[in-house]
C-alpha positions in Angstrom: 90.1 23.8 -171.7 88.9 20.5 -170.1 85.5 22.0 -169.4 85.2 23.1 -173.0 86.0 19.6 -174.3 83.4 18.1 -172.0 80.8 20.6 -173.3 81.7 19.9 -176.9 81.5 16.2 -176.3 78.1 16.5 -174.5 76.8 18.7 -177.4 78.0 16.1 -180.0 76.4 13.2 -178.0 73.1 15.2 -177.8 73.1 15.8 -181.6 73.8 12.1 -182.4 71.1 11.1 -180.0 68.5 13.4 -181.6 69.4 12.1 -185.1 69.1 8.5 -183.9 65.7 9.3 -182.3 64.4 10.7 -185.6 65.7 7.7 -187.6 64.2 5.3 -185.1 60.9 7.2 -185.3 60.9 7.2 -189.1 61.9 3.5 -189.1 59.1 2.7 -186.6 56.6 4.3 -189.0 58.0 2.4 -192.0 58.0 -0.8 -190.0 54.4 -0.3 -188.9 53.4 0.5 -192.5 55.1 -2.6 -193.9 53.3 -4.8 -191.4 49.9 -3.1 -191.9 49.9 -2.9 -195.7 49.5 -5.8 -198.1 51.2 -4.0 -200.9 48.6 -5.3 -203.4 48.4 -2.1 -205.4 51.0 0.3 -206.9 52.3 2.6 -204.2 53.4 6.2 -204.7 55.4 8.4 -202.4 54.4 12.1 -202.0 57.8 13.2 -203.3 57.3 11.3 -206.5 54.2 13.4 -207.3 55.5 16.3 -209.3 52.2 17.7 -210.7 49.2 17.3 -208.3 46.7 18.3 -211.0 47.6 15.3 -213.2 45.8 13.0 -210.7 42.4 12.6 -209.1 43.0 12.2 -205.4 40.4 10.2 -203.5 40.2 10.5 -199.8 39.2 7.1 -198.2 38.8 8.4 -194.7 35.6 9.1 -193.0 33.8 12.4 -193.5 34.8 14.0 -190.1 38.5 13.3 -191.0 38.1 14.8 -194.4 36.4 17.9 -193.0 39.4 18.6 -190.8 41.8 18.6 -193.7 42.4 16.9 -197.0 44.7 17.1 -200.1 43.6 20.1 -202.2 40.8 19.1 -204.6 40.6 15.6 -203.3 37.2 13.9 -203.6 35.8 12.3 -200.5 34.8 8.6 -201.1 34.9 7.3 -197.5 35.7 3.8 -196.5 32.9 2.1 -194.5 30.3 2.8 -197.1 32.4 3.2 -200.2 30.5 2.4 -203.5 32.5 2.5 -206.8 29.4 3.8 -208.6 30.0 7.3 -207.1 33.0 7.5 -209.5 30.9 6.7 -212.6 31.9 10.1 -214.2 35.6 9.4 -213.9 37.2 7.7 -216.9 38.6 4.3 -216.0 42.1 5.1 -217.4 42.4 8.4 -215.5 45.4 8.4 -213.0 43.9 8.1 -209.5 45.7 8.3 -206.1 43.8 7.0 -203.1 44.9 8.0 -199.6 43.8 7.8 -196.0 45.6 8.4 -192.7 48.5 6.0 -193.3 47.5 3.9 -196.3 45.6 0.9 -195.0 42.0 2.0 -195.9 43.1 3.5 -199.2 44.8 0.3 -200.2 41.5 -1.5 -199.7 39.6 1.1 -201.8 42.3 1.0 -204.5 41.8 -2.8 -204.7 38.1 -2.3 -205.2 38.7 0.3 -207.9 41.0 -2.1 -209.8 38.4 -4.8 -209.6 35.9 -2.4 -211.1 38.1 -1.7 -214.2 40.1 1.3 -213.2 43.5 0.9 -214.7 45.8 3.6 -213.2 45.2 3.4 -209.5 47.9 4.0 -206.8 47.9 4.0 -203.0 49.6 7.0 -201.4 52.2 5.3 -199.2 52.1 6.7 -195.7 48.8 8.5 -196.4 48.1 12.0 -195.4 50.8 11.7 -192.6 53.5 11.1 -195.2 52.0 13.9 -197.4 52.5 16.5 -194.7 55.8 15.1 -193.6 57.0 15.9 -197.1 55.9 19.5 -196.7 52.9 19.2 -199.0 49.9 21.3 -198.2 46.4 20.3 -197.0 43.2 22.3 -197.0 40.1 22.4 -194.8 38.1 23.1 -198.0 38.6 26.9 -197.8 42.2 27.6 -196.8 45.5 25.8 -196.1 45.5 24.3 -192.6 48.0 22.6 -190.4 45.3 20.5 -188.7 45.5 16.8 -189.4 42.9 14.2 -188.3 45.0 11.4 -186.8 42.2 8.8 -186.7 42.8 8.3 -182.9 45.2 9.1 -180.1 47.3 6.0 -180.7 47.8 6.8 -184.4 48.7 10.4 -183.5 52.2 9.4 -182.4 53.1 8.9 -186.1 52.3 12.5 -187.1 55.4 14.6 -186.8 54.1 17.8 -188.4 50.9 19.7 -188.0 48.3 20.0 -185.3 46.9 16.6 -184.2 43.1 16.3 -184.2 41.2 13.2 -183.0 38.1 12.3 -181.1 38.5 10.8 -177.7 
């Protein structure tokens, strides 16, 4: 009986510890995002997006990141060499969601879009990481994939779902 109580207590403590670790990890990601982002544009969470086809998704990562995986039908716009004129065929009032790995680069691109007259621009809070954490699918351009480019090894610690891809 005593042995059974000890096992039950140990099991309970392990469960509580695992829950605490997940919360700490999630809180760490949120803390990092809140320090990194300026929150200068409207932010949207993946679970707030009910109909993906309502929006134009713009991927503000570099081409090699986009090629690994991206949100279905997202347009690659990049970050380093972004030019708003590549979006000249998109109406200025069309709902746009910009994303990157975690939201920093996309926030900067969203700011540029707003300065160029686009009126309905949002930043995907938490980027593609948060997208896959919310069980939303990504594509390599042909099929659904579980590979996610994490930008670098350091950033990969924030990805909890999917296969981590990065260059050394």
